[in-house]
N, C-alpha and C positions, 0 to 999 in steps of 0.2 A: 449453562456456560461455566458452572463451577468445576466441572470435571476437565476442562480444557487446561493444557499446560500454561504457565505464566507467559506473558507477552515478551516478545523479543525486540520491542521498539528501541530499548536502550542499546541494542547492538547494531543499529542502523544509522544512516546519515541523518535521520529525522529525530534523533534523540535530543532531549533538552541539552543546552550547552554544558550544564554541570554534570550531565550523565554520559557525555559523548566518550566513546572508546578512543584511546590514543591511536593516532594513525599508524604509528610504528608497530604497535602490537597487532592492529588489524591486518596490515599488509603481511607481516610475518606469519600470523595465524593462517591467513588465506593460502600462503605459499606452502606451509606445512600440511594443510588440509588437502590441497589439490595435487601435491606431488606424492602423497602417501606417507610422508614422514611420520605423521601421528599414528598411522596404522601399524608402524613397525615398533612402537614403544611397548615395553622398555628395551632399549638397545643403546649401543654407543653410536656416535655420529659416523664412525667408519663403517660399522655394520649396516647402518641404514643406507649409507651411500652405496655400498656394495649391492644391497638388495634392490635398490631403486634406480641404480645407474645415475647417481648424483655426485656432486663434488663434496667431499667430506668436510672441508673447511667452511663451505657455504652452509651445509646442514648444521654444523656446530654453531655458526653465527646466528642462524635463525632460532635454534633451540635455546640459546642463551637469552635471547630476547623474551621468549616465552617463559623461561625460568625467572627472568627479572620481574615478571608480573605474577609469578607463582602459578602459571598455567602448566608449567613443567618443573621437575626437580632434576638435579644431577648429583650423583654420589661420588665417593672418593675414587671409584673405578671408572669415572667418566660415563657412567650409564645414565641415560636420560629416561625419566618416567613421567607419566601424567601427574600434574600437581594438584594441590587442593583447590585452586581457583579455576580449574579447567571448566570449560563450558559444558552444560548438561547436553544430553543427546539432541534435544529439540533446539538447542542454541547453536550447534556447530555450523549448520548450513547458513544460518543468519549472519554469524560473524564472518564466515568465509566470504559470503556475498558482499558484506560491507568492505572487506579488503579489496575485492574485485572492483567495486564501485569507486573506491579511492583512486585506483589506478586509472579507471576510465575518466574520472574528473580531471586528473593530471594530464591525461593525453588529449582529451577532447575540448575542455573549456577554452584553452588558448586558440584552438583551431576554429571552434564555432563562434567565437567572437568575430572572426573574419568571414566565416562561411557557415551559415546556419545548418547546412546539410553535410558538413565535412565529416569524414570518417577517421577513425583512429588506425594507426598502422598495425596495432596488435589488438584485435577485438577478441575477447574471450568467447568460447562457444556458448550458445544460448542455453539457459537453464531449462531443465525439464519443466513443462507447464504445470504439472501437478505440484511439484516442489515450489515453484514460484508463487502459485496461489496460496499454498500453505504458509509461506513466509509472509506474504501480504496480510493474510488473516491474523497471524501471530502478532505482527507489528501493529495492526490496527485494533487489536482486542481491547485496549483500554478505553476506546471511544465508542464502542458499539452501543452499549446500554444508554450512554448519555446522548448519542445522536438520535436514537429511537425516542427517548424521552422528549427531546427538543422538538422533533417532528410532530409527535402526537400532542404535545402541549401547544404547539403553534397552530395545529389544525383545530379550528373551532367550528364543529358542525352546528348547523342551525337546529337540528333535531337528532335524537338518537345518541347511542353510546359511541364515543370516539374510538374505543377498542375494537369495534366492528368495521373499521374503515377498510376500504378496498385499496390496497397498496401495491404499487409497482416499484420494485427495486431494479432500476435500469443500470445495466452494466454491473450486476451484482457480484460477479466473480466468485469469490470463495463462499458467498451465501450467508455470511454471519449476520448481516443486517436483515436479510429476508427471514432467516430463522427466528431472530429476535422479535420481529414484527408478528410472525405467526404465533410465537409463544405468548404474545400479549393478546391474542385473540383476533388479530387482523386477518382479513382474507387477502393472501399475499401471492403475488406473481413475481418471479425473477426472470429478467431477460438478459441474455448475453450472447456472444458469438457462438456458433454451433460447437466449436471445439471445447469451449468453456462449459457449455451446458452438458456436453457428453461426459466431461469429468465430474460435473455435479451429479449427474444421474448415477455414475459409477460409485461416487462417494456415498450416496444414499441418505445423508443427513437431511438435506432439504426436502426430499420426498417424504421422509419419515415425519418431518415437521408439518407436512401438509402444504408445502409451497409448490405452486404450479410453475413449471419450468418452460420457458419459451426461448427457442433458438432463433435469433435474428440479429442483424446488424443495426444498431440504433441510428447509424448515419442515414439509413434508408427506410427502415421499418420500425414500427412500434407495436407492442402488444395492444390488442383492442381493449378500450376502456368500457365504461368510464371509471376512472380511479379518483379516489378522494385525495390521494397523496402519491406523488412520484418522487422517489429519492434517486438522485444521481450521486453516488458515492465514489469519489476519486475517479470521476469520468470526464467531467468538463475540462479538467486540467490537461487532458490528452489532446485537446483541440485548440485551434486558433479561435479568436473571439467571434469571427464571422460564422464559424461553424457552430459555436455555442449559441449564438443568436438564432440560427436556423433551427437547432434542436429545440430551443425554448418555444419558438413559433409553432413547431409541429406538436409539441406536448400539449398545447392548448386544445387540440382536437381530441385528446384522450382523457382530459381532466373533467371531472364532474363539475357542475355549476359552482359549487362551493369548495372546489379542489385547491390544492396547494402543491407547489414545486419546492423541493428541498435539495440544495447542493451541498454536499459535505466534502470539504477539501482543505488543504493548507492554502492560505492567501499570503502573497509575498510581502504585504504590508501589515501583517499581523504577527510581528515578532520574528526572532532570529531563525526559528525552525521553518516558518513559512518562507522566509527569504532563501534559506538553503534549499527548500523544495523547488524554488524557481530554477536553481542551478541543476538540480536533479532532473527536472523536465528538459532543460537545455541539453543535457547529456543523453537522457533516455529516449527522447523523441526528437523529431525534426520540425515540429510545429506546436507542441504543447507548451504550457506555461502555468506558473502559479499565479493566475490572474488576481488582480488586486480588487479591493472593495469598490473603487470607482468604476472598474471595468464591469463588475457584476451589476452595479446599479444601472450603468448605461445600457448593457445588453438586455437586462430584464425590462427596463422601461421601453426600449426599442421594440421588444417582442410583445408589448402590451400587458405587462405585469405591473402590479402596484403593491402597496403594503410590504415593501422590501425591507427585510430585517437581517441582522447579522448577530449570531450567537456563538461565542467561543465556549466550547464544551470541556476544555482542559486547560491546565495551567500553561501548557506549551502553545495554546491558542489554536487548536484544531477548530475549524469554523463550519457552522451550518448557515447557509444562506436560505432564507425563506421568502417566498413571493407567491402572490395570488394573481390570476388573470383579472385585469380590470373589467368591471361590469360593462356589458355591451348595451348600447342605447338604440 
């Protein structure tokens, strides 16, 4: 993981409060990114407007905001150029997406307070799936090693080496967790929707790490076990609680007798970032939520789990929920 570019979490809505990008900068950067303004630099606002069929006064206003944060510079001839604080190549899409999400929050939150399935009048086109997965991976990079540590520390095998555990990364998406488990010597399977697994096969990193890839919808099908550990990383927040309960019930059938479930997600009652994640789920889904600690305690218990623990793995309080099936009598 040392060769990966730095995380972009600070450029998302899930940044810690003291690291959050100013909304004015994010919206203006997203506008400059999506309209092609940035691609025309260096140039005057008038030249950019001519090249991109934009309003020159509006272009100038946007660029002066970027200049105010030193993302751009302007010289005595009114020529704008990229500035010293400009995002690095791997950060551009993340910051632009942040600006897009700010607009979606502003448009959808008031509507969804009244109607959970309301739509916005101006919905941006969906992001390319490969780009979306790459952004999710970058934003979550600070937590990967700590989540895997927590999972393996929490799994206490009666015999044998914990690093030889059979692990299912359910809804693994970008595959960072699965690859880290495999790097630790675990026998690792990653399951996700067929389109996601197709991207993972094309990417090649998971296969190179020895991760088995399974294309299936977790709502209806699970990779055959038994698994010592099943990790649901940013998966259960996509579902309402009754669906989470159903998933946990079905996971019992693929867990080894001494197995463990781990849920890695933001919890709405674990700090300001978790609370913000609840609004992100309100806007991004029609049924998901940043379920709270009491929610997970209840659905885990209802599904027949015990030894339910909560571990915050970062100062922003990204949380791993650990639970074991209760012994059968």
